[in-house]
N, CA, C and O of each residue as an XYZ file, in Angstrom:
904
protein
N       0.837     -1.198      0.000
C       0.000      0.000      0.000
C       0.874      1.250      0.000
O       1.766      1.387      0.837
N       0.619      2.159     -0.934
C       1.391      3.387     -1.028
C       0.797      4.462     -0.134
O      -0.422      4.607     -0.042
N       1.670      5.213      0.522
C       1.239      6.314      1.371
C       1.725      7.635      0.780
O       2.665      7.671     -0.014
N       1.057      8.727      1.188
C       1.402     10.040      0.687
C       2.673     10.601      1.308
O       3.252     10.011      2.220
N       3.095     11.751      0.796
C       4.324     12.406      1.254
C       4.247     12.760      2.741
O       5.220     12.574      3.472
N       3.084     13.275      3.196
C       2.943     13.663      4.597
C       3.112     12.467      5.516
O       3.755     12.554      6.562
N       2.529     11.358      5.115
C       2.617     10.145      5.928
C       4.064      9.671      6.009
O       4.545      9.319      7.087
N       4.754      9.660      4.881
C       6.139      9.201      4.860
C       7.055     10.127      5.647
O       8.003      9.661      6.279
N       6.791     11.433      5.621
C       7.573     12.386      6.413
C       7.348     12.140      7.898
O       8.273     12.233      8.705
N       6.140     11.831      8.233
C       5.766     11.586      9.628
C       6.510     10.371     10.181
O       6.908     10.366     11.346
N       6.699      9.349      9.358
C       7.359      8.127      9.812
C       8.799      8.361     10.258
O       9.362      7.551     10.995
N       9.401      9.474      9.811
C      10.781      9.780     10.189
C      10.889     10.266     11.630
O      11.986     10.377     12.176
N       9.737     10.557     12.242
C       9.735     11.123     13.591
C       9.790     10.074     14.703
O       9.938     10.413     15.877
N       9.670      8.810     14.329
C       9.695      7.769     15.366
C      10.217      6.462     14.793
O      10.341      6.311     13.577
N      10.523      5.516     15.680
C      11.041      4.208     15.284
C       9.902      3.192     15.369
O       9.483      2.844     16.473
N       9.389      2.709     14.237
C       8.238      1.789     14.242
C       8.524      0.433     14.875
O       7.593     -0.317     15.169
N       9.801      0.106     15.091
C      10.148     -1.175     15.698
C      10.350     -1.061     17.210
O      10.479     -2.069     17.905
N      10.377      0.161     17.706
C      10.635      0.397     19.135
C       9.351      0.361     19.950
O       8.279      0.695     19.446
N       9.464     -0.049     21.222
C       8.346      0.021     22.145
C       8.546      1.233     23.055
O       9.603      1.403     23.662
N       7.509      2.072     23.138
C       7.572      3.290     23.935
C       6.739      3.133     25.204
O       5.787      2.353     25.236
N       7.106      3.882     26.255
C       6.238      3.832     27.420
C       4.955      4.591     27.100
O       4.899      5.327     26.115
N       3.934      4.417     27.919
C       2.609      4.951     27.583
C       2.633      6.467     27.424
O       2.027      6.999     26.494
N       3.324      7.165     28.317
C       3.381      8.625     28.246
C       4.033      9.089     26.947
O       3.556     10.032     26.315
N       5.129      8.428     26.543
C       5.804      8.777     25.290
C       4.880      8.529     24.100
O       4.844      9.320     23.158
N       4.133      7.426     24.150
C       3.221      7.094     23.053
C       2.130      8.154     22.915
O       1.746      8.513     21.802
N       1.636      8.650     24.041
C       0.598      9.692     24.004
C       1.135     10.974     23.366
O       0.408     11.668     22.656
N       2.404     11.287     23.619
C       3.022     12.464     23.007
C       3.230     12.228     21.515
O       2.942     13.098     20.692
N       3.731     11.049     21.176
C       4.006     10.736     19.776
C       2.750     10.754     18.917
O       2.775     11.239     17.786
N       1.647     10.226     19.453
C       0.432     10.163     18.650
C      -0.043     11.563     18.265
O      -0.678     11.745     17.226
N       0.266     12.554     19.109
C      -0.051     13.943     18.766
C       0.961     14.504     17.766
O       0.596     15.214     16.829
N       2.238     14.176     17.980
C       3.290     14.659     17.078
C       3.131     14.104     15.666
O       3.472     14.768     14.687
N       2.612     12.885     15.569
C       2.476     12.233     14.270
C       1.165     12.556     13.568
O       0.917     12.096     12.454
N       0.336     13.343     14.222
C      -0.951     13.742     13.645
C      -0.728     14.698     12.471
O       0.011     15.675     12.594
N      -1.361     14.418     11.347
C      -1.206     15.298     10.191
C      -2.515     15.584      9.467
O      -2.567     16.477      8.621
N      -3.570     14.845      9.782
C      -4.859     15.061      9.115
C      -5.454     16.407      9.529
O      -5.092     16.957     10.569
N      -6.349     16.923      8.727
C      -6.948     18.229      9.003
C      -8.123     18.150      9.964
O      -8.636     19.183     10.394
N      -8.564     16.935     10.310
C      -9.673     16.788     11.249
C      -9.148     16.263     12.588
O      -8.004     15.818     12.691
N      -9.996     16.323     13.599
C      -9.622     15.892     14.948
C      -9.706     14.366     15.021
O     -10.768     13.804     15.288
N      -8.576     13.710     14.780
C      -8.569     12.253     14.711
C      -8.871     11.599     16.068
O      -8.559     12.137     17.130
N      -9.479     10.442     15.984
C      -9.704      9.634     17.180
C      -8.428      8.879     17.499
O      -7.747      8.392     16.596
N      -8.101      8.781     18.779
C      -6.945      8.010     19.234
C      -7.454      6.648     19.689
O      -8.345      6.562     20.534
N      -6.884      5.585     19.127
C      -7.378      4.225     19.394
C      -6.284      3.336     19.972
O      -5.128      3.379     19.552
N      -6.687      2.534     20.943
C      -5.797      1.557     21.554
C      -6.145      0.190     20.982
O      -7.322     -0.155     20.872
N      -5.136     -0.586     20.619
C      -5.340     -1.945     20.114
C      -4.565     -2.898     21.009
O      -3.360     -2.739     21.207
N      -5.268     -3.894     21.550
C      -4.662     -4.835     22.482
C      -4.882     -6.255     21.980
O      -6.016     -6.666     21.734
N      -3.805     -6.991     21.833
C      -3.891     -8.398     21.429
C      -3.814     -9.249     22.690
O      -2.886     -9.114     23.487
N      -4.809    -10.137     22.863
C      -4.899    -10.962     24.060
C      -4.642    -12.430     23.757
O      -4.915    -12.912     22.657
N      -4.116    -13.127     24.749
C      -3.968    -14.577     24.652
C      -5.192    -15.198     25.329
O      -5.259    -15.278     26.556
N      -6.151    -15.634     24.520
C      -7.389    -16.198     25.043
C      -7.499    -17.672     24.709
O      -7.129    -18.104     23.618
N      -8.017    -18.444     25.667
C      -8.247    -19.860     25.437
C      -9.456    -20.068     24.546
O     -10.140    -19.110     24.186
N      -9.716    -21.298     24.195
C     -10.788    -21.637     23.261
C     -12.147    -21.090     23.682
O     -12.888    -20.580     22.842
N     -12.484    -21.186     24.950
C     -13.794    -20.739     25.415
C     -13.731    -19.445     26.223
O     -14.677    -19.114     26.938
N     -12.636    -18.722     26.114
C     -12.489    -17.478     26.858
C     -12.876    -16.275     26.004
O     -12.682    -16.266     24.788
N     -13.423    -15.275     26.661
C     -13.749    -14.036     25.979
C     -13.635    -12.892     26.970
O     -13.635    -13.110     28.181
N     -13.540    -11.698     26.467
C     -13.505    -10.501     27.308
C     -14.490     -9.507     26.722
O     -14.390     -9.131     25.554
N     -15.440     -9.086     27.539
C     -16.438     -8.114     27.088
C     -16.992     -7.374     28.291
O     -17.438     -8.003     29.250
N     -16.972     -6.067     28.258
C     -17.500     -5.289     29.377
C     -17.630     -3.830     28.949
O     -17.549     -3.514     27.763
N     -17.831     -2.952     29.918
C     -17.928     -1.526     29.651
C     -17.148     -0.758     30.711
O     -16.841     -1.291     31.777
N     -16.831      0.493     30.408
C     -16.258      1.382     31.411
C     -16.587      2.819     31.060
O     -16.912      3.135     29.915
N     -16.499      3.694     32.068
C     -16.652      5.131     31.871
C     -15.266      5.739     32.016
O     -14.649      5.631     33.075
N     -14.774      6.375     30.968
C     -13.444      6.969     31.005
C     -13.408      8.190     31.927
O     -14.425      8.863     32.094
N     -12.260      8.480     32.521
C     -12.127      9.672     33.359
C     -12.365     10.964     32.571
O     -12.901     11.938     33.101
N     -11.955     10.956     31.289
C     -12.091     12.158     30.453
C     -12.880     11.798     29.189
O     -12.479     10.922     28.423
N     -13.994     12.481     28.987
C     -14.867     12.167     27.858
C     -14.417     12.875     26.583
O     -13.813     13.946     26.629
N     -14.721     12.260     25.455
C     -14.277     12.826     24.175
C     -15.267     12.572     23.052
O     -15.006     12.944     21.908
N     -16.403     11.943     23.357
C     -17.403     11.676     22.331
C     -18.617     12.571     22.534
O     -18.841     13.094     23.625
N     -19.388     12.738     21.487
C     -20.616     13.504     21.609
C     -21.630     12.758     22.458
O     -21.490     11.558     22.694
N     -22.628     13.453     22.907
C     -23.647     12.841     23.759
C     -24.390     11.745     23.004
O     -24.811     11.937     21.863
N     -24.546     10.601     23.651
C     -25.180      9.463     23.000
C     -26.700      9.551     23.040
O     -27.290     10.012     24.017
N     -27.314      9.099     21.957
C     -28.770      8.991     21.892
C     -29.149      7.604     22.411
O     -28.786      6.588     21.818
N     -29.874      7.575     23.513
C     -30.196      6.317     24.176
C     -31.671      5.968     23.987
O     -32.556      6.780     24.254
N     -31.915      4.740     23.518
C     -33.272      4.211     23.412
C     -33.469      3.211     24.539
O     -32.650      2.311     24.722
N     -34.554      3.362     25.297
C     -34.868      2.424     26.376
C     -36.154      1.672     26.025
O     -37.210      2.272     25.824
N     -36.037      0.348     25.959
C     -37.216     -0.499     25.788
C     -37.756     -0.800     27.191
O     -37.111     -1.493     27.977
N     -38.939     -0.276     27.491
C     -39.512     -0.491     28.824
C     -41.034     -0.375     28.745
O     -41.581      0.153     27.777
N     -41.708     -0.879     29.784
C     -43.154     -0.776     29.862
C     -43.562      0.691     30.028
O     -42.760      1.529     30.441
N     -44.817      0.982     29.699
C     -45.303      2.361     29.722
C     -45.107      3.049     31.066
O     -44.819      4.245     31.119
N     -45.263      2.288     32.159
C     -45.172      2.905     33.482
C     -43.757      3.357     33.846
O     -43.562      4.048     34.846
N     -42.760      2.960     33.023
C     -41.387      3.359     33.323
C     -40.811      4.331     32.293
O     -39.636      4.693     32.358
N     -41.645      4.745     31.348
C     -41.187      5.664     30.307
C     -40.728      6.994     30.898
O     -39.669      7.501     30.527
N     -41.506      7.559     31.807
C     -41.141      8.853     32.413
C     -39.806      8.751     33.146
O     -38.974      9.655     33.064
N     -39.609      7.644     33.862
C     -38.347      7.436     34.585
C     -37.158      7.454     33.622
O     -36.127      8.063     33.906
N     -37.317      6.776     32.475
C     -36.238      6.711     31.489
C     -35.953      8.078     30.880
O     -34.796      8.476     30.742
N     -37.013      8.794     30.516
C     -36.842     10.116     29.908
C     -36.266     11.112     30.906
O     -35.428     11.939     30.545
N     -36.705     11.040     32.148
C     -36.177     11.941     33.183
C     -34.690     11.701     33.421
O     -33.958     12.622     33.783
N     -34.242     10.459     33.216
C     -32.831     10.121     33.412
C     -31.964     10.574     32.237
O     -30.736     10.580     32.330
N     -32.614     10.957     31.121
C     -31.861     11.449     29.975
C     -31.980     10.626     28.710
O     -31.306     10.912     27.720
N     -32.837      9.597     28.726
C     -33.027      8.797     27.508
C     -33.606      9.669     26.400
O     -34.430     10.549     26.651
N     -33.169      9.415     25.189
C     -33.695     10.163     24.040
C     -35.060      9.625     23.634
O     -35.949     10.385     23.249
N     -35.215      8.315     23.724
C     -36.474      7.649     23.393
C     -36.747      6.583     24.456
O     -35.817      6.014     25.028
N     -38.034      6.317     24.714
C     -38.391      5.259     25.656
C     -39.798      4.765     25.359
O     -40.698      5.555     25.077
N     -39.977      3.460     25.425
C     -41.293      2.897     25.183
C     -41.191      1.419     24.869
O     -40.124      0.817     24.987
N     -42.310      0.839     24.468
C     -42.362     -0.598     24.215
C     -42.752     -0.892     22.767
O     -41.905     -0.860     21.874
N     -44.034     -1.178     22.535
C     -44.503     -1.629     21.222
C     -44.158     -0.655     20.097
O     -43.758     -1.072     19.010
N     -44.314      0.643     20.363
C     -44.046      1.644     19.322
C     -42.624      1.516     18.777
O     -42.421      1.507     17.563
N     -41.638      1.416     19.677
C     -40.240      1.375     19.239
C     -39.837      0.003     18.726
O     -38.953     -0.101     17.876
N     -40.459     -1.035     19.220
C     -40.194     -2.367     18.690
C     -40.614     -2.431     17.227
O     -39.906     -2.999     16.395
N     -41.768     -1.847     16.918
C     -42.247     -1.830     15.536
C     -41.349     -0.973     14.648
O     -41.071     -1.334     13.505
N     -40.898      0.159     15.178
C     -40.023      1.042     14.396
C     -38.710      0.342     14.057
O     -38.231      0.420     12.926
N     -38.128     -0.350     15.054
C     -36.870     -1.048     14.823
C     -37.073     -2.207     13.853
O     -36.211     -2.473     13.016
N     -38.204     -2.898     13.960
C     -38.513     -3.973     13.011
C     -38.477     -3.445     11.591
O     -38.088     -4.156     10.664
N     -38.880     -2.206     11.424
C     -38.899     -1.590     10.105
C     -37.553     -1.061      9.654
O     -37.428     -0.497      8.567
N     -36.523     -1.248     10.512
C     -35.175     -0.831     10.125
C     -34.691      0.459     10.749
O     -33.585      0.908     10.449
N     -35.507      1.079     11.626
C     -35.124      2.340     12.266
C     -34.043      2.109     13.319
O     -34.220      1.293     14.224
N     -32.931      2.822     13.204
C     -31.848      2.726     14.195
C     -31.247      4.104     14.451
O     -30.026      4.256     14.487
N     -32.087      5.087     14.624
C     -31.620      6.457     14.832
C     -31.264      6.689     16.303
O     -31.777      7.608     16.941
N     -30.387      5.847     16.821
C     -29.925      5.960     18.203
C     -28.551      5.297     18.291
O     -28.160      4.545     17.399
N     -27.827      5.578     19.364
C     -26.453      5.080     19.500
C     -26.338      3.853     20.385
O     -25.410      3.058     20.231
N     -27.279      3.693     21.315
C     -27.228      2.560     22.230
C     -28.638      2.245     22.703
O     -29.460      3.146     22.868
N     -28.913      0.971     22.919
C     -30.237      0.555     23.385
C     -30.123     -0.119     24.750
O     -29.199     -0.888     25.011
N     -31.091      0.195     25.612
C     -31.192     -0.391     26.945
C     -32.554     -1.066     27.034
O     -33.524     -0.586     26.448
N     -32.629     -2.164     27.756
C     -33.919     -2.840     27.913
C     -34.059     -3.353     29.343
O     -33.094     -3.822     29.947
N     -35.266     -3.258     29.869
C     -35.540     -3.898     31.150
C     -35.695     -5.397     30.879
O     -36.095     -5.783     29.781
N     -35.382     -6.250     31.870
C     -35.446     -7.705     31.642
C     -36.791     -8.188     31.113
O     -36.840     -9.118     30.309
N     -37.894     -7.560     31.560
C     -39.209     -8.020     31.127
C     -39.530     -7.681     29.673
O     -40.561     -8.099     29.144
N     -38.630     -6.911     29.022
C     -38.840     -6.561     27.619
C     -38.032     -7.437     26.667
O     -38.241     -7.388     25.455
N     -37.105     -8.242     27.209
C     -36.178     -8.949     26.335
C     -36.830    -10.040     25.478
O     -36.287    -10.412     24.438
N     -37.971    -10.548     25.898
C     -38.665    -11.539     25.077
C     -39.008    -10.939     23.717
O     -38.870    -11.591     22.682
N     -39.459     -9.679     23.740
C     -39.807     -8.992     22.493
C     -38.585     -8.391     21.805
O     -38.449     -8.469     20.584
N     -37.696     -7.790     22.601
C     -36.502     -7.153     22.027
C     -35.594     -8.191     21.378
O     -34.944     -7.910     20.372
N     -35.549     -9.389     21.954
C     -34.712    -10.449     21.404
C     -35.070    -10.823     19.975
O     -34.244    -11.371     19.244
N     -36.296    -10.530     19.578
C     -36.732    -10.830     18.215
C     -36.239     -9.809     17.192
O     -36.477     -9.948     15.993
N     -35.549     -8.784     17.687
C     -35.054     -7.729     16.793
C     -33.609     -7.964     16.385
O     -32.932     -7.053     15.909
N     -33.142     -9.189     16.573
C     -31.738     -9.499     16.303
C     -31.283     -9.189     14.893
O     -30.134     -8.794     14.694
N     -32.149     -9.355     13.910
C     -31.768     -9.082     12.522
C     -31.391     -7.627     12.316
O     -30.566     -7.311     11.458
N     -31.990     -6.743     13.097
C     -31.691     -5.309     12.967
C     -30.646     -4.881     13.991
O     -29.616     -4.308     13.636
N     -30.919     -5.165     15.266
C     -30.022     -4.703     16.325
C     -28.699     -5.461     16.351
O     -27.639     -4.867     16.551
N     -28.767     -6.770     16.148
C     -27.558     -7.581     16.212
C     -26.524     -7.186     15.178
O     -25.335     -7.095     15.484
N     -26.967     -6.956     13.972
C     -26.053     -6.608     12.881
C     -25.330     -5.291     13.134
O     -24.221     -5.078     12.644
N     -25.956     -4.420     13.893
C     -25.365     -3.096     14.150
C     -24.719     -3.001     15.535
O     -24.288     -1.929     15.960
N     -24.662     -4.129     16.224
C     -24.053     -4.126     17.546
C     -24.852     -3.353     18.577
O     -24.286     -2.818     19.530
N     -26.177     -3.291     18.391
C     -27.042     -2.494     19.269
C     -27.913     -3.342     20.198
O     -28.698     -2.797     20.974
N     -27.785     -4.653     20.128
C     -28.639     -5.509     20.954
C     -28.286     -5.358     22.437
O     -27.123     -5.527     22.804
N     -29.263     -5.045     23.297
C     -28.997     -4.959     24.739
C     -28.449     -6.281     25.267
O     -28.843     -7.358     24.818
N     -27.538     -6.180     26.227
C     -26.886     -7.378     26.747
C     -26.601     -7.190     28.234
O     -26.059     -6.153     28.617
N     -26.947     -8.155     29.080
C     -26.695     -8.000     30.513
C     -25.214     -7.869     30.849
O     -24.862     -7.266     31.862
N     -24.335     -8.432     30.002
C     -22.898     -8.359     30.265
C     -22.362     -6.937     30.158
O     -21.338     -6.601     30.753
N     -23.055     -6.118     29.402
C     -22.606     -4.730     29.253
C     -23.507     -3.754     30.002
O     -23.411     -2.540     29.821
N     -24.378     -4.294     30.841
C     -25.228     -3.431     31.661
C     -26.361     -2.772     30.922
O     -26.963     -1.822     31.425
N     -26.668     -3.267     29.718
C     -27.749     -2.653     28.948
C     -29.048     -3.452     29.021
O     -30.052     -3.057     28.428
N     -29.036     -4.563     29.738
C     -30.268     -5.240     30.137
C     -30.281     -5.144     31.658
O     -29.515     -5.830     32.335
N     -31.142     -4.303     32.186
C     -31.101     -4.022     33.620
C     -32.428     -3.438     34.099
O     -33.110     -2.750     33.340
N     -32.798     -3.704     35.346
C     -33.986     -3.061     35.903
C     -33.667     -1.634     36.357
O     -34.574     -0.841     36.610
N     -32.359     -1.309     36.459
C     -31.930      0.013     36.929
C     -31.782      0.980     35.748
O     -30.673      1.334     35.347
N     -32.910      1.386     35.215
C     -32.924      2.233     34.021
C     -32.150      3.532     34.220
O     -31.283      3.872     33.415
N     -32.462      4.251     35.287
C     -31.863      5.569     35.503
C     -30.342      5.486     35.564
O     -29.647      6.284     34.934
N     -29.828      4.526     36.317
C     -28.381      4.380     36.447
C     -27.733      4.073     35.100
O     -26.710      4.661     34.750
N     -28.329      3.151     34.348
C     -27.780      2.771     33.048
C     -27.757      3.956     32.093
O     -26.752      4.195     31.422
N     -28.852      4.697     32.027
C     -28.928      5.839     31.116
C     -27.930      6.915     31.513
O     -27.236      7.465     30.657
N     -27.853      7.220     32.799
C     -26.934      8.257     33.261
C     -25.486      7.913     32.936
O     -24.724      8.783     32.515
N     -25.098      6.648     33.128
C     -23.729      6.237     32.822
C     -23.460      6.288     31.319
O     -22.380      6.696     30.892
N     -24.435      5.876     30.523
C     -24.268      5.917     29.077
C     -24.157      7.359     28.574
O     -23.384      7.641     27.659
N     -24.914      8.252     29.163
C     -24.856      9.661     28.767
C     -23.503     10.273     29.136
O     -23.029     11.208     28.492
N     -22.895      9.720     30.191
C     -21.574     10.201     30.605
C     -20.474      9.629     29.719
O     -19.319     10.046     29.808
N     -20.828      8.685     28.876
C     -19.852      8.134     27.939
C     -19.401      6.726     28.225
O     -18.306      6.337     27.820
N     -20.222      5.944     28.916
C     -19.837      4.557     29.158
C     -19.592      3.860     27.819
O     -20.425      3.928     26.915
N     -18.460      3.200     27.703
C     -18.014      2.615     26.444
C     -17.887      1.105     26.555
O     -17.337      0.591     27.529
N     -18.389      0.407     25.568
C     -18.273     -1.049     25.554
C     -16.971     -1.468     24.886
O     -16.526     -0.838     23.927
N     -16.367     -2.526     25.394
C     -15.212     -3.111     24.727
C     -15.373     -4.619     24.692
O     -15.958     -5.217     25.596
N     -14.850     -5.223     23.645
C     -14.924     -6.687     23.508
C     -13.791     -7.168     22.620
O     -13.340     -6.456     21.723
N     -13.339     -8.383     22.881
C     -12.313     -8.999     22.040
C     -12.981     -9.605     20.814
O     -14.034    -10.233     20.924
N     -12.376     -9.419     19.652
C     -12.926    -10.026     18.446
C     -12.489    -11.493     18.362
O     -11.871    -12.011     19.292
N     -12.807    -12.152     17.265
C     -12.507    -13.572     17.118
C     -11.006    -13.859     17.175
O     -10.589    -14.969     17.506
N     -10.208    -12.856     16.850
C      -8.760    -13.024     16.887
C      -8.154    -12.657     18.230
O      -6.935    -12.673     18.395
N      -9.019    -12.321     19.202
C      -8.524    -11.951     20.518
C      -7.988    -10.538     20.596
O      -7.166    -10.236     21.462
N      -8.437     -9.665     19.706
C      -7.962     -8.283     19.685
C      -9.085     -7.328     20.079
O     -10.221     -7.462     19.624
N      -8.748     -6.370     20.926
C      -9.691     -5.320     21.317
C      -9.239     -4.016     20.692
O      -8.081     -3.625     20.833
N     -10.140     -3.343     20.005
C      -9.897     -1.996     19.483
C     -10.838     -1.069     20.232
O     -12.053     -1.265     20.205
N     -10.291     -0.061     20.900
C     -11.147      0.837     21.667
C     -10.647      2.273     21.561
O      -9.461      2.529     21.771
N     -11.540      3.224     21.235
C     -11.133      4.632     21.211
C     -10.871      5.116     22.629
O     -11.636      4.809     23.543
N      -9.792      5.870     22.816
C      -9.437      6.365     24.157
C      -9.307      7.882     24.205
O      -9.002      8.442     25.258
N      -9.533      8.551     23.083
C      -9.440     10.008     23.101
C      -9.446     10.606     21.713
O      -9.750      9.939     20.725
N      -9.102     11.880     21.663
C      -8.941     12.622     20.413
C      -7.560     13.261     20.422
O      -7.007     13.516     21.492
N      -6.996     13.524     19.251
C      -5.663     14.119     19.214
C      -5.664     15.522     19.806
O      -4.619     16.030     20.213
N      -6.835     16.147     19.853
C      -6.930     17.500     20.429
C      -6.878     17.484     21.960
O      -6.678     18.527     22.583
N      -7.056     16.315     22.562
C      -7.004     16.207     24.012
C      -5.569     16.369     24.504
O      -4.615     16.172     23.751
N      -5.432     16.730     25.773
C      -4.088     16.825     26.352
C      -3.501     15.428     26.488
O      -4.229     14.442     26.601
N      -2.183     15.358     26.475
C      -1.514     14.067     26.622
C      -1.878     13.417     27.959
O      -2.039     12.199     28.043
N      -2.003     14.240     28.997
C      -2.300     13.699     30.330
C      -3.700     13.097     30.382
O      -3.906     12.082     31.048
N      -4.675     13.707     29.687
C      -6.032     13.157     29.667
C      -6.073     11.828     28.912
O      -6.728     10.880     29.343
N      -5.373     11.772     27.789
C      -5.315     10.526     27.030
C      -4.628      9.441     27.854
O      -5.056      8.287     27.858
N      -3.568      9.822     28.545
C      -2.835      8.875     29.397
C      -3.743      8.338     30.503
O      -3.741      7.139     30.782
N      -4.513      9.219     31.130
C      -5.443      8.787     32.183
C      -6.445      7.768     31.644
O      -6.741      6.770     32.301
N      -6.963      8.028     30.446
C      -7.949      7.122     29.849
C      -7.336      5.755     29.542
O      -7.967      4.722     29.764
N      -6.111      5.756     29.035
C      -5.446      4.489     28.716
C      -5.198      3.687     29.989
O      -5.451      2.483     30.030
N      -4.707      4.353     31.015
C      -4.441      3.663     32.285
C      -5.729      3.101     32.879
O      -5.739      1.997     33.423
N      -6.812      3.865     32.774
C      -8.103      3.405     33.304
C      -8.566      2.160     32.561
O      -9.068      1.215     33.169
N      -8.395      2.165     31.241
C      -8.830      0.994     30.471
C      -7.980     -0.231     30.778
O      -8.518     -1.317     30.989
N      -6.658     -0.071     30.806
C      -5.791     -1.219     31.065
C      -6.035     -1.797     32.453
O      -5.969     -3.013     32.637
N      -6.316     -0.937     33.433
C      -6.628     -1.419     34.777
C      -7.927     -2.214     34.759
O      -8.029     -3.257     35.405
N      -8.923     -1.722     34.018
C     -10.207     -2.423     33.920
C     -10.046     -3.745     33.184
O     -10.662     -4.743     33.555
N      -9.225     -3.755     32.150
C      -8.986     -4.978     31.395
C      -8.358     -6.049     32.283
O      -8.721     -7.222     32.197
N      -7.426     -5.649     33.125
C      -6.810     -6.611     34.044
C      -7.809     -7.150     35.054
O      -7.741     -8.315     35.447
N      -8.743     -6.292     35.476
C      -9.757     -6.757     36.421
C     -10.702     -7.761     35.770
O     -11.236     -8.639     36.449
N     -10.913     -7.641     34.469
C     -11.832     -8.524     33.754
C     -11.136     -9.725     33.127
O     -11.749    -10.474     32.366
N      -9.870     -9.908     33.440
C      -9.115    -11.041     32.898
C      -9.750    -12.361     33.345
O     -10.060    -12.515     34.526
N      -9.949    -13.308     32.437
C     -10.511    -14.604     32.831
C      -9.712    -15.233     33.971
O      -8.485    -15.142     34.004
N     -10.410    -15.863     34.893
C      -9.768    -16.447     36.077
C      -8.662    -17.426     35.690
O      -7.617    -17.482     36.338
N      -8.905    -18.204     34.620
C      -7.932    -19.220     34.222
C      -6.991    -18.742     33.113
O      -6.373    -19.550     32.419
N      -6.890    -17.409     32.955
C      -5.993    -16.868     31.925
C      -4.548    -17.187     32.279
O      -4.162    -17.155     33.447
N      -3.759    -17.492     31.268
C      -2.353    -17.846     31.483
C      -1.475    -16.592     31.473
O      -1.919    -15.507     31.096
N      -0.229    -16.766     31.892
C       0.728    -15.654     31.859
C       0.855    -15.147     30.426
O       0.762    -15.917     29.470
N       1.066    -13.855     30.295
C       1.145    -13.269     28.963
C      -0.217    -13.031     28.366
O      -0.375    -13.025     27.145
N      -1.223    -12.829     29.236
C      -2.609    -12.582     28.803
C      -2.669    -11.436     27.800
O      -3.352    -11.522     26.779
N      -1.938    -10.353     28.107
C      -1.865     -9.226     27.165
C      -0.599     -9.399     26.334
O       0.514     -9.213     26.826
N      -0.787     -9.756     25.076
C       0.349    -10.026     24.200
C       1.036     -8.746     23.735
O       2.261     -8.632     23.773
N       0.231     -7.794     23.297
C       0.809     -6.551     22.786
C      -0.193     -5.419     22.892
O      -1.405     -5.637     22.922
N       0.338     -4.200     22.948
C      -0.497     -2.995     23.034
C       0.063     -1.962     22.063
O       1.272     -1.730     22.026
N      -0.801     -1.353     21.290
C      -0.343     -0.285     20.394
C      -1.350      0.859     20.392
O      -2.529      0.672     20.692
N      -0.867      2.025     20.052
C      -1.681      3.246     20.044
C      -1.547      3.914     18.687
O      -0.463      3.938     18.104
N      -2.642      4.454     18.186
C      -2.578      5.152     16.896
C      -3.720      6.150     16.797
O      -4.707      6.063     17.528
N      -3.573      7.091     15.890
C      -4.681      7.982     15.555
C      -5.361      7.397     14.324
O      -4.876      6.430     13.736
N      -6.488      7.991     13.937
C      -7.271      7.447     12.817
C      -6.440      7.265     11.548
O      -6.591      6.267     10.844
N      -5.568      8.225     11.257
C      -4.798      8.203     10.018
C      -3.319      7.900     10.244
O      -2.560      7.739      9.289
N      -2.917      7.823     11.502
C      -1.501      7.665     11.808
C      -1.060      6.223     11.960
O      -1.892      5.315     11.978
N       0.243      6.005     12.070
C       0.792      4.650     12.221
C       0.645      4.149     13.656
O       0.427      4.938     14.576
N       0.764      2.853     13.840
C       0.685      2.276     15.172
C       1.982      2.484     15.943
O       3.073      2.352     15.389
N       1.856      2.808     17.216
C       3.006      3.011     18.092
C       2.978      1.913     19.141
O       2.036      1.832     19.929
N       3.994      1.074     19.158
C       4.031     -0.023     20.115
C       4.287      0.503     21.527
O       5.122      1.383     21.735
N       3.550     -0.054     22.492
C       3.700      0.361     23.887
C       4.390     -0.743     24.682
O       4.039     -1.919     24.581
N       5.376     -0.337     25.470
C       6.095     -1.274     26.326
C       5.261     -1.488     27.594
O       5.437     -0.803     28.602
N       4.369     -2.441     27.507
C       3.418     -2.659     28.609
C       3.847     -3.832     29.486
O       4.146     -4.917     28.988
N       3.873     -3.602     30.784
C       4.190     -4.665     31.751
C       2.884     -5.131     32.379
O       2.216     -4.367     33.076
N       2.528     -6.364     32.135
C       1.272     -6.914     32.641
C       1.273     -7.012     34.158
O       2.260     -7.426     34.765
N       0.141     -6.621     34.769
C       0.024     -6.714     36.209
C      -0.104     -8.173     36.629
O      -0.681     -8.995     35.918
N       0.450     -8.473     37.804
C       0.399     -9.846     38.292
C      -0.999    -10.175     38.769
O      -1.249    -11.293     39.221
């Protein structure tokens, strides 16, 4: 793949074979930024997972960098006011189930109370394909509507390992300060270690790299917690 002159000039500013500490990587990702838009900064982590192991959860970063999320809550009529008062963009039962059946997905995240999942589960063809299906593992199937909505509005972010055992998660924007990006990365890595499978072997985290949307990957010299 051929890259442009700006990209090739940028590569002279760092050693692609070297591993940098997290703070250095946060500085480099800003130094290597060349696009005219505010690029997203993404962390990529390769995990050593067993055949039946997976990692999937959510967290709220210390420093937010995304726009406010549009939250849809599937709930019975008597709980609609509670959901809307908590900050949900939409809330209801049959009306929204029918809209989603028709292909409507004008929202960023969906929450459902447990008593709605019998009906919501039938929306897999629409919600599943877009990664919008509520799931108890990520706190989006819950009787605690207000808490879930408030956390999502604050920027609660889902992360999961793909089939290859790799997690890609946005941790900031290049316009953010290096210290804010560093705080977000540390918060995520700490959470990832807490969610490590009980029977995970040594070397659970194989590699960590940081990059902006258009920039090259920067390897991080990460020491796994015991």
